[in-house]
C-alpha positions in Angstrom: -7.8 8.5 -3.4 -7.7 4.7 -2.8 -11.2 4.4 -3.6 -11.1 5.8 -7.2 -9.8 3.0 -9.3 -8.5 5.1 -12.1 -6.8 7.6 -9.9 -5.3 4.9 -7.7 -3.9 2.9 -10.8 -2.6 6.3 -12.6 -1.4 8.3 -9.6 -1.5 6.6 -6.1 0.3 3.3 -6.9 2.9 4.6 -8.9 3.8 7.3 -6.4 3.8 4.7 -3.8 6.3 2.7 -5.9 8.6 5.8 -6.6 8.5 6.6 -2.8 9.6 3.0 -2.0 12.6 3.3 -4.2 13.9 6.4 -2.3 12.0 6.7 1.1 13.7 9.9 2.1 12.1 11.6 -1.1 8.3 12.2 -0.2 7.6 14.6 -3.2 6.1 12.1 -5.2 3.6 11.4 -2.6 3.1 15.1 -2.2 2.6 15.8 -5.7 0.1 12.9 -6.0 -1.9 14.3 -3.0 -1.8 18.1 -4.9 -2.9 16.4 -7.9 -5.7 14.5 -6.5 -7.0 17.7 -4.6 -7.0 19.5 -7.8 -8.8 16.4 -9.8 -11.6 16.3 -6.9 -12.2 19.9 -6.8 -12.7 19.9 -10.4 -15.0 16.7 -10.3 -17.2 18.0 -7.7 -17.1 21.8 -8.8 -15.4 22.8 -5.4 -14.4 26.6 -6.2 -12.7 27.3 -2.9 -8.9 27.8 -3.3 -7.1 24.5 -2.9 -4.7 26.4 -0.6 -7.7 27.2 1.6 -8.9 23.5 1.7 -5.6 22.1 2.5 -2.4 23.8 3.2 1.1 22.4 3.1 1.0 21.4 6.6 -2.3 19.3 6.0 -0.6 17.8 3.0 2.5 16.8 5.1 0.4 15.1 7.5 -1.8 13.2 4.9 1.6 12.1 3.4 2.9 10.7 6.7 -0.5 9.0 7.1 -0.3 7.4 3.9 3.3 6.4 4.5 2.3 4.7 7.8 -0.7 2.9 6.3 1.6 1.7 3.4 4.1 0.2 5.8 1.5 -1.2 8.1 -0.2 -3.0 4.7 3.4 -4.0 3.8 4.1 -5.6 7.4 0.9 -7.5 7.0 1.7 -9.1 4.0 4.7 -10.6 5.0 
């Protein structure tokens, strides 16, 4: 998601900014991950059901990883 400039600019970055406004609400990040999964399945013609590729637990784990990475990047930029 970070390596796709269009997805990053239109989806990833705005979701991170919304999360930073309310760090208790991970919904923007979860929605961004689900949107990214759908876009990549379409782009690469992956026909498996999205739920089979990433369950809710996987999405939550990925969101936690994104949050940790972003907080680490933020600390490095201070």
